[in-house]
C-alpha distance (Angstrom), angle and dihedral (degrees) to the residues before:
residue distance angle dihedral
M1 . . .
W2 3.79 . .
V3 3.77 120.1 .
A4 3.78 100.5 -163.6
G5 3.77 125.3 -169.6
T6 3.78 114.8 -150.9
P7 3.80 135.6 -178.3
T8 3.80 88.7 -94.4
H9 3.81 92.3 55.6
P10 3.80 104.3 37.2
S11 3.79 94.2 156.7
R12 3.79 88.8 65.8
I13 3.78 90.3 54.2
V14 3.76 100.7 57.0
W15 3.77 116.3 17.7
N16 3.80 145.4 58.6
L17 3.80 99.5 8.5
P18 3.83 112.1 147.7
V19 3.79 108.9 -120.9
S20 3.79 93.8 -147.2
K21 3.81 93.7 59.2
Y22 3.78 107.2 35.0
S23 3.76 138.5 44.6
I24 3.79 116.4 -145.5
A25 3.77 115.0 -125.1
T26 3.78 126.2 -168.2
H27 3.77 136.2 175.6
H28 3.77 149.9 -152.7
C29 3.74 120.4 -67.1
S30 3.76 139.3 135.0
G31 3.77 104.6 -41.9
C32 3.78 102.1 -86.0
V33 3.79 114.8 139.3
I34 3.79 120.0 -165.8
C35 3.75 121.5 -176.8
V36 3.79 105.1 -170.2
Y37 3.78 90.3 -167.6
Q38 3.79 90.1 60.3
V39 3.82 89.9 41.0
M40 3.77 94.7 -136.6
C41 3.77 138.1 104.2
D42 3.80 107.4 -142.2
F43 3.78 93.0 -158.2
H44 3.79 100.4 46.6
H45 3.83 100.1 23.4
R46 3.77 92.0 -137.0
P47 3.82 125.6 135.7
A48 3.77 122.7 -110.7
H49 3.80 116.8 -151.0
R50 3.78 114.8 -128.2
P51 3.82 115.0 -150.7
E52 3.77 114.8 -131.4
G53 3.78 113.4 -93.6
S54 3.79 95.8 17.0
H55 3.78 118.5 132.7
R56 3.77 128.3 -127.4
V57 3.81 115.0 -72.3
N58 3.78 125.8 177.5
V59 3.79 114.8 -153.1
L60 3.77 105.7 -165.2
Q61 3.79 127.4 -163.8
N62 3.84 101.0 1.8
P63 3.80 115.9 -45.5
V64 3.80 98.0 -120.9
T65 3.78 87.6 144.0
L66 3.78 125.8 5.3
A67 3.79 122.8 -173.2
V68 3.78 125.6 -161.4
M69 3.75 115.2 -159.1
T70 3.78 130.5 -162.4
D71 3.77 120.5 -144.6
D72 3.80 89.2 -106.9
T73 3.80 90.0 66.2
L74 3.79 91.8 64.7
A75 3.78 88.9 68.6
D76 3.79 92.1 72.2
H77 3.83 93.3 43.7
E78 3.78 98.4 -112.1
L79 3.79 107.9 164.6
A80 3.79 121.3 -126.9
L81 3.80 117.9 -131.4
T82 3.77 103.0 -121.9
G83 3.80 106.8 173.4
E84 3.79 90.0 -101.4
R85 3.80 100.3 82.0
T86 3.77 145.2 22.5
V87 3.79 125.3 -130.1
P88 3.81 134.6 -156.3
G89 3.77 127.0 -111.8
I90 3.84 102.1 44.3
P91 3.83 111.0 113.0
E92 3.81 95.5 -153.8
E93 3.83 90.0 48.5
N94 3.79 92.7 49.4
Y95 3.82 97.6 101.9
W96 3.81 91.4 57.2
F97 3.77 94.8 41.2
R98 3.83 92.1 52.5
R99 3.80 91.4 45.0
H100 3.80 88.5 57.9
E101 3.80 95.5 38.6
V102 3.81 93.5 56.1
A103 3.81 90.7 68.0
Y104 3.80 91.0 55.9
E105 3.78 90.9 50.5
Y106 3.80 90.2 49.8
I107 3.81 93.9 56.3
L108 3.81 98.7 41.9
E109 3.80 96.8 102.8
R110 3.81 91.2 46.8
C111 3.80 87.2 57.7
R112 3.80 98.0 47.7
G113 3.78 112.1 127.8
R114 3.81 93.6 -2.3
D115 3.77 134.0 121.8
I116 3.80 103.9 -113.2
L117 3.77 133.4 -160.6
E118 3.78 116.3 -164.9
A119 3.79 104.9 -160.2
G120 3.80 106.7 -157.9
S121 3.80 100.9 11.8
G122 3.81 99.6 177.4
E123 3.79 113.0 -175.7
G124 3.80 91.6 0.8
Y125 3.81 99.9 -121.7
G126 3.82 91.7 120.8
A127 3.80 93.8 50.6
N128 3.78 88.9 48.1
L129 3.81 90.4 55.2
L130 3.81 92.4 45.9
S131 3.81 90.0 51.2
T132 3.82 89.7 67.2
V133 3.82 90.5 70.4
A134 3.82 108.4 16.5
A135 3.80 126.6 93.2
S136 3.81 87.6 -131.9
V137 3.80 138.5 -9.6
T138 3.79 124.7 -152.1
C139 3.80 120.6 -177.6
V140 3.79 129.4 -159.7
D141 3.80 121.2 -168.7
Y142 3.79 130.7 164.5
D143 3.82 95.1 -146.5
E144 3.80 111.0 89.6
S145 3.82 92.2 -157.5
A146 3.81 90.6 54.6
V147 3.81 90.3 49.0
A148 3.82 91.5 51.2
H149 3.79 91.7 46.4
T150 3.81 93.6 49.6
R151 3.80 92.4 48.3
A152 3.80 90.7 51.7
R153 3.80 98.6 42.2
Y154 3.82 100.4 34.7
P155 3.83 104.9 28.9
H156 3.81 92.5 165.5
V157 3.84 89.9 65.1
R158 3.80 118.5 82.4
I159 3.80 111.9 -133.3
E160 3.80 132.4 -178.6
Q161 3.79 129.7 -170.0
G162 3.77 109.6 -126.5
N163 3.78 151.1 123.0
L164 3.80 115.8 -84.3
I165 3.80 91.8 -138.5
D166 3.81 89.5 56.0
L167 3.79 103.9 36.8
P168 3.83 115.0 -163.9
L169 3.82 92.6 -131.4
P170 3.81 131.9 101.1
D171 3.79 123.1 -109.4
A172 3.83 116.5 -79.5
S173 3.82 93.1 5.7
V174 3.83 104.3 132.9
D175 3.80 138.3 45.8
T176 3.81 97.9 -146.8
V177 3.80 136.6 23.5
V178 3.80 116.5 -156.9
N179 3.81 117.4 -162.6
F180 3.80 111.6 171.7
Q181 3.80 123.8 178.4
V182 3.81 91.7 -17.0
I183 3.81 112.6 91.7
E184 3.82 91.5 74.1
H185 3.83 87.1 64.5
L186 3.81 95.7 54.5
W187 3.80 123.6 98.7
D188 3.80 95.5 -158.3
Q189 3.78 104.9 41.7
D190 3.81 93.5 163.0
K191 3.80 91.4 55.9
F192 3.78 90.9 49.3
I193 3.79 92.1 52.2
A194 3.81 89.0 49.6
E195 3.82 89.8 52.0
C196 3.81 90.2 51.4
A197 3.82 89.5 53.1
R198 3.81 89.8 49.5
V199 3.81 97.0 53.5
L200 3.82 95.3 40.6
R201 3.78 121.5 92.8
P202 3.80 116.6 -124.8
G203 3.79 108.8 -70.7
G204 3.79 91.5 15.8
E205 3.81 121.9 147.6
L206 3.79 132.8 -119.3
L207 3.81 113.4 -156.8
I208 3.82 115.7 -167.0
S209 3.79 131.9 177.4
T210 3.79 122.9 -175.0
P211 3.81 138.8 155.0
N212 3.78 112.5 -81.3
R213 3.81 104.2 -112.3
I214 3.81 92.0 -148.1
T215 3.81 93.8 61.3
F216 3.82 101.9 23.5
S217 3.81 98.1 54.6
P218 3.80 102.0 16.2
G219 3.78 117.0 -167.4
R220 3.81 94.3 1.9
D221 3.80 130.5 121.0
T222 3.80 91.8 -156.2
P223 3.82 129.6 41.1
L224 3.78 117.5 -88.5
N225 3.78 91.5 -142.1
P226 3.82 107.8 74.8
F227 3.80 90.2 -147.7
H228 3.81 89.8 62.4
T229 3.80 117.8 87.3
R230 3.80 98.5 -177.5
E231 3.79 129.8 -0.7
L232 3.80 120.8 -158.3
S233 3.77 139.9 -141.9
A234 3.79 120.2 -146.4
A235 3.80 90.9 -98.5
E236 3.81 92.0 49.2
M237 3.80 91.9 47.9
T238 3.80 90.6 50.6
E239 3.80 91.3 50.6
L240 3.82 91.5 49.0
L241 3.81 92.9 51.0
I242 3.80 96.5 45.0
G243 3.80 89.9 48.0
G244 3.82 88.6 54.1
G245 3.79 95.0 55.0
F246 3.79 100.9 -92.4
T247 3.78 133.8 122.1
V248 3.80 114.6 -139.8
S249 3.79 109.6 -127.5
E250 3.81 95.7 179.7
M251 3.79 137.3 0.2
L252 3.79 108.6 -160.1
G253 3.78 135.4 177.7
V254 3.80 133.5 -143.4
H255 3.81 111.8 -131.9
H256 3.77 137.8 173.5
G257 3.78 111.1 -91.7
P258 3.83 124.9 -142.2
R259 3.80 96.5 -75.6
L260 3.80 93.7 49.5
A261 3.80 89.2 46.4
Q262 3.80 86.9 56.3
L263 3.81 90.0 49.1
D264 3.81 89.7 50.2
E265 3.78 88.2 56.0
R266 3.79 93.2 43.3
W267 3.81 92.5 53.1
G268 3.77 99.8 50.5
G269 3.79 99.5 -81.3
S270 3.82 100.8 -48.6
F271 3.78 127.1 56.3
I272 3.81 88.1 -169.9
D273 3.80 93.5 54.0
A274 3.81 90.5 46.8
Q275 3.80 88.7 61.4
I276 3.79 92.4 46.1
Q277 3.80 94.7 48.0
R278 3.81 93.9 50.0
A279 3.80 91.1 49.0
L280 3.80 91.6 49.7
S281 3.78 94.9 45.4
G282 3.79 94.2 69.2
E283 3.80 89.5 -133.0
P284 3.81 130.4 115.0
W285 3.77 115.8 -86.5
P286 3.78 116.2 -108.5
A287 3.78 109.7 -103.0
E288 3.80 88.4 -123.7
L289 3.82 92.2 59.1
T290 3.78 93.4 47.5
A291 3.79 90.1 50.3
D292 3.80 92.7 47.5
V293 3.81 92.3 51.1
A294 3.80 93.8 45.6
G295 3.80 90.7 48.9
I296 3.81 97.0 58.2
T297 3.81 116.3 118.3
T298 3.78 132.7 -176.4
D299 3.81 87.6 -102.5
D300 3.81 87.6 70.3
F301 3.83 90.9 69.8
A302 3.79 128.7 70.7
I303 3.80 127.2 -151.2
A304 3.79 115.7 -155.6
Q305 3.82 144.0 145.9
S306 3.78 93.7 -127.1
D307 3.82 124.0 98.1
I308 3.79 91.0 7.1
D309 3.82 96.6 172.0
A310 3.82 90.1 57.7
S311 3.81 93.3 52.1
L312 3.79 123.2 114.5
D313 3.81 96.2 -137.6
L314 3.78 133.8 11.3
L315 3.82 124.3 -127.7
A316 3.81 113.8 -165.4
I317 3.80 123.7 -169.1
A318 3.80 110.6 -164.7
K319 3.80 133.9 172.8
R320 3.80 126.9 -143.7
T321 3.78 109.4 -117.2
């Protein structure tokens, strides 16, 4: 069964979990990395107290919600939160889930009637949404647990386990490749782009979303998230795509819409930082913050070409030449 740490029980998130019995699972959030073993939060530069006798635990990307899963849980295909993906259905994770989901909603009409490959499909919620309009959806993910979960939860979606720089698809076999919140995890981004060009039919589209390096890891030469190998700015993404044989039709950014701007103001200038600070404080979240996070919808984000360097995430639409 799940043993889930929440903002109201922070001690269950971090400490005194026997290594031999549990695996520690973490998830996407705002770019805060805490290594309890090193007793320092790189993002906030505040100490974390390590109880005597506790073992090393890495809390990656703001521990708004941390789940600990026994081996028995794998039997029913529950998916661990690893720091490399977000999942639906967790109230405290809802801001990040909706921020990712909005990109899928934005591209739905572009995918209507097309054969789609989602390269790096994670939990599978995006492929499931795309399947409502696409002629076909094929997923490829490297993580065997994600593949098993997607097969169990979304049986109508075809999924293969494989490496994204060696896609298990024939040449010119799909109309669109979707790669959302994944490319920043890849060591060989150029090879991946080349693979996308290989499997796309002439004139096919590559749709990529990724955190905007300028706002996600500000002032850093290396990514804050240890799962990220290389983050990109809009200019760097454009260069990568053109170098791989694509023309960039649009370079868009995900921004806070009016309601999230109001929540930024309400929570001291940054709704994201409010979540981080409460998680780091070791104190229960205010009920108002929990409600505000759980109430976020995709309508609270805006996707636009303007002010691209200030965007939260990038959304590139590129065509195979």
